[in-house]
C-alpha positions as CSV (number, residue, x, y, z in Angstrom):
1,X,13.5,-16.0,45.8
2,X,13.4,-19.7,45.8
3,X,14.4,-21.6,42.6
4,X,10.9,-22.9,41.9
5,X,9.3,-19.4,42.2
6,X,12.0,-17.9,40.0
7,X,11.5,-20.7,37.4
8,X,7.7,-20.2,37.5
9,X,8.1,-16.4,37.0
10,X,10.5,-17.0,34.1
11,X,8.2,-19.5,32.5
12,X,5.2,-17.2,32.8
13,X,7.2,-14.2,31.4
14,X,8.4,-16.4,28.5
15,X,4.9,-17.6,27.7
16,X,3.6,-14.1,27.7
17,X,6.4,-13.0,25.3
18,X,5.7,-15.8,22.9
19,X,2.0,-15.2,23.0
20,X,2.5,-11.5,22.3
21,X,4.9,-12.2,19.5
22,X,2.6,-14.6,17.8
23,X,0.0,-11.9,17.5
24,X,2.3,-9.5,15.6
25,X,2.0,-11.0,12.1
26,X,-1.8,-11.0,12.4
27,X,-1.9,-7.3,13.4
28,X,0.5,-6.4,10.6
29,X,-1.6,-8.4,8.0
30,X,-4.8,-6.6,9.2
31,X,-3.0,-3.2,8.8
32,X,-1.8,-4.2,5.4
33,X,-5.3,-5.2,4.3
34,X,-6.7,-2.0,5.6
35,X,-4.1,0.0,3.7
36,X,-4.7,-1.9,0.5
37,X,-8.5,-1.3,0.9
38,X,-7.8,2.4,1.4
39,X,-5.5,2.5,-1.6
40,X,-8.2,0.9,-3.8
41,X,-10.8,3.4,-2.5
42,X,-8.5,6.4,-3.3
43,X,-7.6,4.9,-6.8
44,X,-11.3,4.5,-7.6
45,X,-12.5,7.8,-6.1
46,X,-13.4,10.3,-8.9
47,X,-12.4,13.2,-6.6
48,X,-9.1,11.7,-5.5
49,X,-7.0,9.3,-7.6
50,X,-9.5,8.6,-10.4
51,X,-7.1,6.1,-11.9
52,X,-10.0,4.4,-13.8
53,X,-10.4,7.5,-15.9
54,X,-7.2,6.6,-17.7
55,X,-6.3,3.0,-16.7
56,X,-7.9,-0.5,-16.9
57,X,-7.4,-2.1,-13.5
58,X,-8.7,-4.9,-11.3
59,X,-12.5,-4.9,-11.3
60,X,-13.0,-1.3,-12.4
61,X,-16.1,-0.6,-14.6
62,X,-15.7,1.6,-17.7
63,X,-12.0,2.1,-17.6
64,X,-10.2,4.6,-19.8
65,X,-7.5,3.7,-22.3
66,X,-5.2,6.8,-22.1
67,X,-2.7,5.1,-19.8
68,X,-1.4,1.5,-19.7
69,X,-3.4,-1.2,-18.0
70,X,-2.4,-1.5,-14.3
71,X,-1.5,-5.2,-14.2
72,X,1.6,-7.1,-13.0
73,X,2.7,-4.0,-11.1
74,X,5.4,-5.8,-9.0
75,X,7.0,-7.1,-12.2
76,X,6.7,-3.8,-14.0
77,X,8.0,-1.8,-11.0
78,X,10.1,-4.1,-8.8
79,X,11.5,-1.0,-7.1
80,X,8.5,0.2,-5.0
81,X,10.2,3.7,-4.7
82,X,10.0,4.1,-8.5
83,X,6.3,3.3,-8.6
84,X,5.7,5.8,-5.8
85,X,7.8,8.4,-7.6
86,X,5.8,7.8,-10.8
87,X,2.5,8.5,-8.9
88,X,4.0,11.4,-6.9
89,X,5.4,13.2,-10.0
90,X,5.3,11.4,-13.4
91,X,6.5,14.6,-15.2
92,X,10.0,14.0,-13.7
93,X,10.4,11.0,-16.1
94,X,8.2,12.2,-18.9
95,X,7.5,16.0,-19.1
96,X,4.8,15.3,-21.8
97,X,2.8,12.8,-19.8
98,X,-0.9,13.4,-19.3
99,X,-0.8,11.8,-15.8
100,X,-1.2,14.4,-13.1
101,X,1.5,14.7,-10.5
102,X,-0.6,13.7,-7.5
103,X,2.0,14.4,-4.9
104,X,3.6,17.4,-6.4
105,X,0.2,19.2,-6.6
106,X,-0.9,17.8,-3.3
107,X,-4.0,16.1,-4.9
108,X,-3.2,13.1,-2.7
109,X,-1.5,13.0,0.7
110,X,1.6,11.1,1.3
111,X,-0.4,8.4,3.2
112,X,-2.8,8.1,0.3
113,X,0.0,7.7,-2.2
114,X,1.5,5.0,-0.1
115,X,-1.8,3.3,0.1
116,X,-2.3,3.4,-3.7
117,X,1.1,1.9,-4.2
118,X,0.3,-0.9,-1.7
119,X,-3.0,-1.5,-3.6
120,X,-1.3,-1.5,-7.0
121,X,1.2,-4.0,-5.8
122,X,-1.7,-6.4,-5.4
123,X,-2.5,-6.2,-9.1
């Protein structure tokens, strides 16, 4: 292969690689937005998370006051795994809690719990 042909092939390959890589953050951001949206839907769904029954949060209407308000969640739970564990089974930390163990009793799927955590981290 001549030098100019090899150079052109390398240049086209490099351009394709850069163009593809530049699209990755946009795809990841769209997936994150979709996950956050799903998490909010699960949290507000009366047959799923029903977080509003006990917590004041975001733009929820008629929130309950049994649980703490869900605000500044990243500051309150800097370790994402601890927040997820709290949703999965809050009785592990507090056997007297009124909060249901959504994961332990399979009220929510693993993906739904992850989505709720992603949504709560936006609050």
